[in-house]
Residue, then its C-alpha position, 0 to 999 in steps of 0.5 A: m500500500k505504501k508503494t502505491y501511495f508513493k507511486n500516487i504521489w510520484r504520478e501526481i508530480r508527473g501529472s501536474i509537472s507545470r504546477f510543480l515546476a511553477i512552485f519550484c521556480i517561485t521558490a527558487l526565485g524567492v529563496g535565491f533572491l532573498a538569501g543571495l542579496l542578504s548574503t552579498t554584504p557578508d560575503m563582500r565583507y568577509s572577502a575584503d577582510a580576508y584580503y586585509d588579513n592576507t596583506r596585513l592591512m594596518d589596524i592603526r595608523l599614527l601621524s605626528t606633527m613632528g614625525f617619529c623616531d625609532e624609539d617611537i616605533t619601538a614604544v608602539a610595538e611594545t604597547e600591550g595588544i600591539l602585534a607589530a609596528e612599522g615605520g614608513r615615509s611618504v611624500d607627494l612629488l611631481v613625476e615626469l614620464e618618458d614622454g615628457d608628461t608630468f603627474v602627481a605621485r604619492v611616493h611611499g618609502v617601504d622596507m623592501d626586504a619585508q615586502r619581499e618576504g611577505s612580513a610587511i604591514n600593508q603588504v603589496e601583492l606583486l602582479e608583474g615584474r619583481f621587487p626593487e633591489n636598488p634604490g633607483e627602482c620602484l613599484v607602481l600601483l595597478e590602476k584601472v586605466p594605467l598611465s602610458g609609460t608606467e609599465v615594467g622597464k620604463s623610467l620615471t624621473f622626479s621633476a625638477d619643479n619639486a621643491d627641495l628635491e635634493d633634500t627629499v630623495t637620493e635618486t631622481e630617476l627610477t626604473v619600474t621593476g614591478i606592478v602591484s596591488s595594495s589593500y591600502y589603496m583598494s579604492l580607485e578614489r584618491e586623496q587630494a594632493d597639495i602640489g601640481n594639479g592637486r590630483l594623485s595620478m599614481i602611487l609609487f613604492v620605493p626603498i625606504e632609504l630613497l626618501n632622504y628623511d631622518y624621521y618617519t612620517e607615519i607608523y603602521a600597527l597591527t593589533e593582537n585582539t583583532a586578528q580573529l575578528q572580522a573587519f567592519t564589525d562592531e566587535y572589531q572596531d571596539a577591539v581597535d578602540i581599546e588599542v587606540e586608547r592605549l596608544e593615546t595614553l602612550a602618546e602623552t609621554q612618548v611625544n616628549v621623546r621626539r621633542d627632546q630629540i628635536i631639541d637636542e638636535a636643534q641645540q647641537e645645531l645652535d651650538e654649532a651655529r654659535e661657534e660658527y658665529e664666533t668664528q665668522k665674527a673673528d674672521a670678519e673683524r680680521q678682514l675689516e682690520e686688513a681692509w682698513q690697513e689696505i686703505l691706509n696703505a692706499r692713502a700713503e701710496l696715493a700721497a707718494g703718487e701725488r708727490d711724484l706727479s708734481q715732480a714730473r710736472i716740474d721736470l716736464r716744465d724744465g724739459r720744455a724750457e731746455l728744449e726751447q733753448r736747444r732748439v734756438d741754439g741748434q738753429a743758430q749753429l745750423d744757420a752759421s754752418a749754412a752761411e759758412l758753407e754758402a761762403g765756401e761754395a761761393e769761393y769754390q765757384a769762383g775758383l772753379a770759374q777761374y780754373e775753367e777760364n785758365r783751363t780754356q786758355l791753356e787748352a787754347a794755347r795747347a791747341e796752338l802749340d799742337a797746331a805748330s808742333e808739326q812745323i816745329e818738329q820739321i824745323r827741329v828735324l832740320i836743325a838736327a840735321g844741321m840744316p840751316v834754319s831761319e831765325e824766324m824759324q829758330a825764333a819760332v822754335d824758341q817761342y814754341d819751347a817757351s810757350l810749351a814750357e809756359v803751357e806745361a807750367g800752366e797745366a801743372q798749376l791748373e792741375e794743382a788748382r783742380l786738385l785744390l778745387e776737388q779738395t774744396r769740393t770734397q770739403l764743401d760736400e762734407g760740410q753740406a753733409a755735415l750740415e744736413q746731418g746736423r740738421i737731421d740730428y737737430e730735428n731728431g733731437i728736437a723730435e726725441a725731446e718733444r716725444q719725451l716731453a709728450q711721453a712725459e705729458r702722457d705719463i703725467a696724464s696717466g699718472q693723474a688718471e691713475l691717481e684719480e682712479g686710485q682716489a676713486q678706488l680709495a673712496e670706493g674702498e672707504a665706502e665699501y669698508e664703511s658699507s661692509s663694516a655696517e653690513v658685517e655689523e648688521q649681519l653679526l647682529d642679525a646672526e646674534y638675533q637669529i641665535r637668540d630667536a633660535e634659543a627662544a624657538i627651542a625654548d618654545i618648541e611645543t610638545p608634538s601631537w600624535y594622531v591615532l587613526t584607524r581604518e576608518a580614516n582610510v578612503a578605500y576602507v570607508s568607501f567599501e564599507s559604505n557601499a557594502e552598507k548600501v547593498a545591505n540596506i537594499a537587501r534588508v528591504f527589497p528582497f522581503f517584498f520580493f519574497l512576500v510575492a513569491l510566498l503569496v503565489t506559492l500559498t495560492t498554488m497549494t491552496r488551489m491544488v488541494e481544492e482541485q484534488r478534493t475528489q481524490i482526497g474523498t476517495l483516499k479517505a473512503l479507502g481508509y487512508s488516515r488524515g495524516a497520510i492524505i495530508l502528507k501527500y500534499m505536504l510532500y508535494a509542496g515540500i519536495a518542490g520547496v526543498l528542491g527550489s530552495a536548494v537550487g535557489l540557494a545554489i544559484g542565488l548565493c553565488l550569482f547575486p554576490a558575484v554580480i554585485w562584487n564584479a559591479y564594484s570592481i569598477m570602483y575597487t581593485l578587488p580580490d576573488l570573491i569568497f563564497r560562503l554559506n550563510p546558514q542563517y540566511a539560507l535557513v530562514s529564507s528556505l524554511a520560511l517559504i517551505l513552512c508557509a507553503q506547508g502551513a497553507t497546504l495543511m490548512a487547506c487539507l484540514s478544511s477539506l478533510r472536515e467534510q464526509p468522503a461522499l461530499l468530497m468525491r462530488p464537486r463543490a456546489p457552484k455558488a449561486g449566481k448574482r447579477i453584477f453591477l454592469e447588468k444594472i446599466p442596460f446601456i452598457w450591458r446590452r451592447l456587450k457581446f456574449t463572450h464579453k458578458v461571460t468575462a465580466r460575470n467570471l471576473i466578479r464571480y470568482k473573487k478569490r481568483f480575482f484578488m489573487t491574480v490582481i495582488g500577484v500581478a500588482g506585487c510584480t509590477a510594484l517590484l518592477l516600478t520600485g527597481l526602476g524608480l530606485r534607478d531614477s532616484i539614484n541617477d537624480i542625485v548627480g544631475k540635481q546636485f551638481d547641475e541644479l543646486w551647486l552653481y560653483n565648479a571649484t573650491v579653493v582651500l586656503r592655508h590661513d583665514g579668508d583675510d589672506q585673499n588680500d595677499f597680492r598673489v592669491q588675490r591676483l589669481l582669484e581675480g584673474e580671467d580664469f574666474e567669473s566670481t568667487l565667494a569666501v566661506h567658512s566650512e568645518a565638520g560638526h554635528a547636529q542633534t535633537d533628542s531623537y538623533r545626532g549626526e555628522t554635518t558641515l557648518f557652512i558660513p559665507r562671508e557675504q550672506d547675500r551672495l550665497t545663492d549665487f553659488i548654492v541654490l536654496r530651494e524646497r524640493v517640492g515646488h522649488e520655492p526659494v528658501a530665504f537666507d536674508d535674515e541676519d540669524a538665518v540657519v538653513i539645514t539640508e532636507k536629509l538632516s531635517l528628516r533625521l533630526g525630525a526638525g523643520a523651520g521654527d524648530i530648535i536644534e543643537v549644533e556642535n562645531a569642530d572644537g566641540e562647542r555646542a549651541e542651540v540655533t533656530v532653523t529658519g528653512v530646509t533646503e533640497n540637497y542630496v550629497q552630504s549634510f550641511v547647516y548653512m548659517t550667517a556669520h552673525a548666527y555663527q558668532s552669536a552661537f559660538g562667540d567667535e567670528p568664523e575664519y574663512t578658510s575656503v573660496l567657492t569659485v565659478t571658473t572658466a575651466e571646462t576641460d580636464e586640461q584646463r582644470d589641471d592647468l588652473a590647479t597647477r597655477l593655484l597650488s603654486a601659491s604658498n598659501i593655497a592648500g588645495v583645489q577641488f573641482t566639482a567635476t572630479t567629485q561628480e565623476s567619483f560619484e557617477e562611478m559609485l552610482q554606476s555600481i549601484n545601478t548594476i545592483v538595481a539592474v539585478i533587482i529589475v531582472s529578478a523582478a521581471a523573472l518573478a513576474l513571468v513565473v507568477l503570471y505563468n503560475l496564476t494563468n496555469i491555475n486559472i486554466a486548470e480550475r476551468e478545464k470543464e468550462l473550457a471543454t464545454i465551450k470547445v464542444l459547443g464549437f468555439t474556435r481555438q482563437e475564441v477559446a483562447a480569447y475566452i480565458f486570456r481576456e480575463t487574464n489580460i483584464l486582471a493583469f491590467f487591474g493588477t498593473l494599475c494597482g501595482l503602479v500605485l503600490g510601487i509608489y509607496l514601496h519605492a518611497f519606503v525602499v529609498q528611505t530605508a536604503e539611504v545612508d546618512m551622507v546621501m539622500f536619494g531622489r524621491e521622484i519616479a520618472p514617467i518612463s519608469y511607470v510606462l516601462s513597468a506597465v509595458l513589461t508587466m503586460a508584455f509578460a502577460l501576453l507572452i504567458n498567453l502565447v505559452m499557455r495556448r498549448s495548454l488550451a489545445r491539450i485539454n481532453m474534452v471527454e475526460s474533462l466532461k466526465a461525470p465525477e461519479 
């Protein structure tokens, strides 16, 4: 009998496989969605915690206003509860890539040996390459979009634009040896820098010795008590807070160690400076003494020079007189010699003329003799021959001989005269030459004397110039001496003052402050925790409505199944089966479908939903592999809730049927008495309806349970769809409204001092330049606002010019967009989210607390629309009235002309070059970060929408399937009556479509309230989601629901075609 019993159950499953699969699918969807989303946040946190543990992410980070020494690290490490402590160095520097582009990098100096061994705190994971082995090598943090030029093997250079670069690093050029990931920088969101364009573009890890500091900028610590605790939990935070308190206690005494070290170093430097001062003072005095002696020597030399110059002038005057005398005497001698020479020349010429005359006469005489010589010789021959000659001939011979003797005597005299003339000529020539030579010697002498005099004049002039130059140099030297003496005296006095100031500064060195920070100060940790909490908030609300719809449909299905099986129940009861056995059959049916659906839903949901959401957040984070865990509380609660509810509904339905007698059970339940419906009372409408339409109208009203179950089921699915789409609208509304409509400024400039520093010429020039259309100085500080029911973080925001705040921030009501007044001198306007949390509005009194912990009560004058962060806008008068101090305007809201990233970077670089500008934050950058975060949330919303759509399909299929199964005899009847397939389909699906239509309308209304509830529940303190649902979301929700209904109609046509008319019309007997 048992075998037959269980075979009957198996046949029941096979015979109603569509119903079984519907329960299976609904259970799988409900359980998988609920358990999957509920498990997502624990899985995210567990995976992140495992990542933190594997990479030894610090539990505590310590900062100091004076840095840390080795003794500080040792003291921290030896503190009770501290597992390990490690010092680190970090600095922001400009880095130039090989292509010439310059970016801002945060450079961390770490112990590379510890990193290589895996024992370092904040251990990095090597993804590519190797760890550095030399000071000139580095690791680069993996980015989602790596900068070109940061690959392994590339070179990076610290830009020469870095201040005090030589004092900061020992190497200016680095080689990338590896790409790493770090849990410390898990988020892609980066902190602000105070150099370059203010944006961190890369993170570098270098050997700690590369950073040329003699101190540590931070200390990282791991605690013992948190090793087994999971991050993000209250237990973990409480354990860390205990260590924070211990370290804060340690800081009270340990800070003096660093102070004493600094004082000792400063005192040593001061002593060296004082010694150097004394040395330089002695050197200066010696040099001044030497300089004064040189001046005295120069004065003596100048006096001697003046004397020499005076003597030279006298010598020059005497020389000129002597030269004149020599010129006169020489000229006289030359003139005398010339005269004497001229007389000799005249005498010579006279003698020469006489000689020429005598020579002429002699030559004439000689010619006459020569002419007569032949005759004389003939006569002589005749005489010699003894021939007689005449007396005349003898007289002629005698005369000839006498004349010849006279001629020869004259020729001898003439020769003597010639010789004398020649001698005279020679003497005259020599005299002339001597005269010329004398004249030359005279002229040369005169010229030489004049040259010497001219040289003497030049020498005197040169000596005078040198003397004057010497006098000028002496005067300059004396002036320089006086100036140097005064300057040295001033420098020595300044040095003495500096020494005294240094002594005073050493005496005034304040005790440094230690800041003990936890992971809550890490951007990546807080951001991840916030996003995980957003998932948890959504999971705490949305899946339960999803689950309720699935549960309602499951209950309906099982209740209808029991109703359909009343004949079989009566038969089993008549055959002697016990009530328990009969109930067990249906409970097993529901249980098997529920258990299998739960198992499949858990298997898929616990993996699918966390994985999808985890991958969505990988857009914002560098995440490890997700660790899937079975969270028994969620698995059991979701599975048991659905199974037990289905079992309970089955039990109640079975018990209700089993109260009747078997004979009554084996007969169909008597149909309800027919009633006229409302439309029948309106003849104008009723008479114009077709027969099939009248049947549809009667059936809709007649079967109220079917009507409400279908409408409620469809309404639930539509509401879920609308909630999902509306949630997407609410999230997407944040960016457009906050950054485009409410915040009219596009950059915030943070000053190092109070707002009066705008009067600084450079800052004023920058902020009034062509890059800025308008500016507004504001005071902004972190604080709290509270009432009796709530205390929350907020930002106190005070503009310097009260009437210009609305030019930069729109103050308006969210509903109606009516302006919120800010013209009263005591105006206090709070943001809407803060107003809702505080439960306070205009006219209510709230308590605000500033950054110093001072508290004051203020009256709220208005509530303004706002979506990002929380603000209390106060006038300067209201702030001063509340806290007694005038606000210090530390920031400037600006409207800039920079529209592109390049323009913003250029503007930021120029602004940060000013010494009293600490930072620049562009709203475009904040908007981009926010959009990335919302993109991840949109993925979650997409998962919700797809799941809601799947549930709608299953619900519509199940309800339609139940509707057809309940009315098989009715459908068989109209088929026998000759209705066509199309008419039969229209007969049943017309009702389904109408019910789906009403369900969709109800779902749209229900979705509005469900959306409002989900949005308010899923929000975090610092963000307010939009409250409006876009019209397209209503349209999409309705269209999708009706499209699913039509799709199910197409699918169910095969079920209508398979109805067996003979079997369906058989009498129950």
